[in-house]
N, C-alpha and C positions, 0 to 999 in steps of 0.2 A: 477888413479881412474877416471872413466868416470861419469860425472854428467849430468843427463838429467832432465831438468825442463820443465814441461808441464802445460797448463793452469788450468786443473781440476784434481780431484781425479780419475774420470772415465778415462780420457785420459792417466794418469800415469799408472793406473792399466791395461788398454788395451795394453799399450806399454810393460809392464812386461810380460803379457800373450803371446804377440807375440814372445818375446825372448824365453820363455819356450816352446811354441808350436813349433817353428821352430826347436829347439834342439831335441824335441821328434821325430819330423818327420825325422830329418837328422841322428840321431844316434839310432841304434838298441840297445835295452836293456839299455836305459838311466836310470841313478840313480839320483833321485831328493832328495834334502834335503828340507823339507817343514816346514813352520811356521804356527802357529795359531794366533788368535788375529784379531783385527779390520782392520789392514793394508792390509791383504791378501784377505778379503772377495770379493772385486770386481774383483780381479785377478782370483780367483777361479771361479767366475761366468763367466768370459770371457773364461776361459779354458773349462768349461762345454759347453758353446755355440759353441766353436770350435769343440768339440766332437760331439755334436748334429748335426752340419752341415757337418759332415764327413771329417773334415779337419785333425783331429788327432785321434790316438788311444792310449790308455794307457795299452793295453794288455801285452806288454813286458816291461813296466816301473816298476821300484822298487823305493819305497819311504822310507825315514827315517825322522821322525819328530824330531824337536829340543828338545822337552821337554814334560813332563807330571807331573801333580800334584801327590804328594805322598798321598796315603790314599783314593783316589777315584777309584771305580771300573770302568771297561771299559764302562758299560752302564750308568754311572752317567751322568746326563745332562750337567754337567760342565767339564767333563773329556775332554781332548784334542783328545782322540780317537773318542768320540762322536762328537766333533766339526768337525773333519776331515771327518767323515762319512756324516754328515748332510750338510756340506758346499761344499764337493767335491766328495768323494769316492762313495757315494750312487747314484751319477748321471752320472758316467762314467763307462767304461768297464775294470777297473783295477782289477787284480787278488788280492783278499784280502790276499793271502799267501805272496804277495810281498810288503805288507804294514807293516812297523815296527815303533813301538812307544816305547820310553824308559820307560817301565813299570816294576814293581817288585811286585810279588804276594806272595813271601815266606819270606819276611823280610831280605833276603840276598842281600842287596843293592850293596855291593862291587862286587859280582858275576854278578848281573844283569847289572851293568854299564860296566864291562869288557866284558861281552857277547855282549853288544850293540856295543862296539868298534870293537870287533872281527867280528861281522856281517857286519859292514861297510867295513872293510878291505877285507872280503871274497867276497864282491861284487865289489871290485876294487876301492873303494872310491866314494865320492859324486861328480857328474859332475857339477851340479848347486845347490848351497845352497841359498834358499830364506830366507830372514831375514826381520823382522820389527825392529824398534828401540824403546826402552822404553824411557820415558821422563827423566829417570835418567841414560840413556846411556846403559842399559843392552841389550845384544843380546842373544837370548835364555833366560834362566834365570840366566845368568852370571851377577850377581849384582856388583855394584861398589866395587872395591878392589879385584875382582876375579883375580886369576893368569892368565896372558896372555898366559901361556903354559898349561892351565888346560885341563883335559880330562873329559869324561862323568862321572858325580858324582851327589850326593845329595847336593842341595844348600838351605840355609835358605833365604826366601824372605824378602826383605826390607819392611818397613812400607809403603813406597811410592808405591811399586808394589802392595802390598795387597790392599791399598786404591784405586788404579787405577782399580783394577779388581773386587772390591767389588760389583759393580752393576750387575755382572753376577750371583751373588748368592742371593737366597731368604733370608729373614730375619731369618728364622728358620734353615738355612743350615749352617753347619760348613765350614768355608773357610780355605783351607789348607795354611800352612805357610812354607811348604817344597815342593820342586819339584826335579825331576831328570832332568838334562839338559845336552846336549852336552857341552863339554868344549870349551873354546876359541881356544885352540890348535886344537881340532877336527874340529871346524868350518873353521879354517884357512887352513886346508888341502884340502878343496873343490877346485876343479879345477877352478870354477868360482863362484862368489858371486853376488847375485842380492838383493840389499837392497831397500825396499820401505819405504818412509816417506810421510805420508799424513796428511794434516791439520795444522792449525796454532799452535796447541798445541804441535806439534812435531818440530817446527822451531828451537828452541834452541838446541835440541838434534841433529838435522840434521847438524846444523852449527858446533857443536863440533866434529861430526864424520868426516866431510870433512875438516874443517879448524882449529880445535883445536889441542893441543898437544896430542901425544900418551901417554896414561896413564891408569893404571888399575883402576883409580878412575872414568874413563869414558870408559868402556870396548869397546864400538863400535868404538872408535878411532883407535883400532888396525887394522881396515880394511884398513887404509892408507898404511899398509905394505904388503898388498896382491897384487899380480901382475895383477889380473884380476877381478876388482870390477866395477859393474855398480850401481850407486845410482840413483833411479828414484823417483822424488818428484813432487808434484804439486806446484804451485806458492806460496801458503800460507806457506807450509812447508819449502820452500826455502827463505822465506822473510828475514831471519836473516843472510844470506850469504853475506859476505863482497864483494866477487867477483861474485855476481849474474850475472851481464852483461857479464862478461868474460865466464862464463859457458854456457850462451845462445849462444854466438859467437862460442865457441869451438865446441858445438854440431852441429851448422850449418855447420862448416867446416868438421866435422866427417861425416855428412850425405852427403855432397857434394863430398868428396874425398875418403871415405872409405867404402861406402855402394854399 
């Protein structure tokens, strides 16, 4: 696991965008796994800027999102399809036919989840999976005690997650308590994983992901067992790491000898 600690949220996000942008430029028909939520906003802004400056094109890129709320229509302001459109897709040259969100419109959730898995396989798997980390350790909507081998499925959200996301919903809106999410096993099949952790409120979660024991009670800890993970954090999100100085030194050596 490569741990990159940068001074600010902006620098961490730009670093992540540089990794994604270089991959898109280097590989024809790149397949990206994307996340929604506050951790990715600045990274998506940086990618939009790269596109506007002519550095990258998304015309041949395929994307698979981690999750979507159950019960929200695609046009709902709080749907993750709407989030992705407003934060990224509407501002770049991506072909919307190559954008996939784990949605279900006919109540056959088992079939929708299996179809999503099949679509990922049909595209050769995910090249880079972008992740955030929940304060309770979830990746995607794989809440604590999720099976570490789980596949795309419907999950019940914890009260912690519901409360953390409540500010996105108006007082008169019904906030979903269910979501379709890629499973942990699905996420772990990505060829590379890029996890963003930003802000002091994520510091304990970041420490558990990097230095804690691997446990289904803290799902993000499973990333320790992936062979190609980059964790990008700002200094506040890294503040609870026991080996903070070591990670700083290690990255300096990486930049000196491996770049």
